[in-house]
N, C-alpha and C positions, 0 to 999 in steps of 0.2 A: 610368286614367292620369293622374299627378300635373301640376300647372299648374306650368309652370317660371316663376321670378320672372327678370325682366330689368332691367337698369338703363337709364334715361334722365336724361342730363346735359343741361340746357338752360341756355345762356350766351350773356349779352350780351357784345359786343365790349367790350375797354377802352378807357379814355378816349383820344378822338382829337384831333388837331389841328382847331381852328374850321373851318378850310379848306383847300384843295387846288387843283391843276388842275382837279379834278372832284369831285363828293362820292365817287365810288368809289376816288379816288386820296388821300383823307384819311390820314394816317398817325398811328401813336400816339404819344402825347407820352411823354416819359421815364418819368412817374408810371405811366401806362397800361402800359407795358411792366413795369414793377416789380410793378403789381397783377397782370398777367397770370400771371407767373412766381410770384408769391406763391399765387395760386389755384390754380396746377398743383400746388406742395407740398401745399395743403389738400387736393386731390382725391384726390392719390396717398396719403393718409392714410387716405382713406375708401371708394375705388372700386378696381377693378381699371383696367387701361388698356382704353381702348374698344376693341371689335372694329371699329367703324368710327367715323368723324369726319365729320359733315357739316359744311362751312365755307362760308359766303358767300365769293365770290371778290372781294369788296373788298378793298383793301389792308389797311385796318386790322383785319380780321376775319382776314385770312392771317397778320398780324403778331401778333395775339392768339394764335393757335392754336399758331405757332411758339414764341412765351415761355411759354405754358401748357404744351407739351409738354417744354421744356427744365425748367422748372420741376418737373414731375412725372417725369422720367425716360423720358417715352414716345417711340416713334418717331414723328417729325414726317410721315412718309410715309404713316401711318394716314389721313390726310385725304383726302377727296374735295372739291375746290372747285366750288362750284355757282353760276353767275352766276344762277340763278332764287331764291336765296334772299335775294338783293339786296332784292327788292322782294315776296316771296313773304308772303302772310297765314297767319295760326295754321291755316287748313283746309288749306293747300298744303303746309305743314311736316307736318302730320298724314297728309296723302295719301303724301310720302315715307317716312314712318315705317311706316304700313300696308304700303308695298312692300318693306321688308327682309326677306332672307333670314330665315326662321325660325330658323335656327341662331345667330343674333346674338344675343349675350346683353348686351353693354352698346355704347350709342351715345350719342355727344356731338353736339347740334346747337350750333352757335356762329353766331349770326346778331344780328340787329337788332331794336330798339324800333321801334314798339309791339309787333311780332310775338312775339318772345321772352317778354316779360310776359305778354301775353294768353294765350299758348298754357300757359305756367307756371299761371295761374290757372284756366283751362278745364281741366286735367287734373288738378287738386289733387281728390281724392277726401272731403277732409276728415278722413280717418282716421288721419293721418300725425302727424310731431311738430310738436305745436301751436307751440313758439317758432320753429321754422323756417318753417313756414307764416305765422305771423304777422309774421315778418321780411320774407318775401317779398311778402306783400301791402301792406305799407308802401311799397313802392317797387322799382322796379329799375334802379338806376344801374349805370355802365359797370362790366363784370366781374362783374356779379351773376351768379350760379350756383346752379342747385337741382338736387338729385338727387332722381330718382322712382325708386321700386320699381314694375315693370310686371307684373301677372300676365296670364297669358294670351298670345293670339299676337298679334304686331306687327299683324297685318293686321285684328284686332278693335279696335284702341285707337281710343278716343273721349274725349269729355267724361268728366271724373271717372275717367278711366283710370288713375291714378297715385296711389300713395301717398308725399307728402313726407318723405324721409328725411333731408335737410340741405339747408340754404340758406347762403349766403357772399355777402357782399359787401365791398369794402374799406371799411375806415374813413376817411372823409374828413371 
């Protein structure tokens, strides 16, 4: 039986306003919206539309997803908004990924730091694109996005379970 390759896209939300009625209600800045649209265009050139998008329910992440989907030409209704992703650590996100339907080919997780950056570092198997992995290791600013190739089943995903294929961070 051949091992099916899957894609995992990890993204930190785009630049948000420094304050809001609550942290959950912070909105994107105009620059953040533009970065999310540009990141969507970048992703559309490199990946298929995700089969699933797991998005934190915070306002800034939902707005990032909407702008990203617009820039990529993807259906924004692909998203599942998860309140738990707002406070989730890397291990919790891994648990969510391990619970994906085995037929899922491409999944995008859009969340917050430090979780997204930590998970990206943990997943890197060291055998991927060196330039992309080095850029990822230098920091994970707002709208930073890493694409991983994942071999095997989602249920088996763990540390060093992905090969870095590409990384993008807006120029600022």
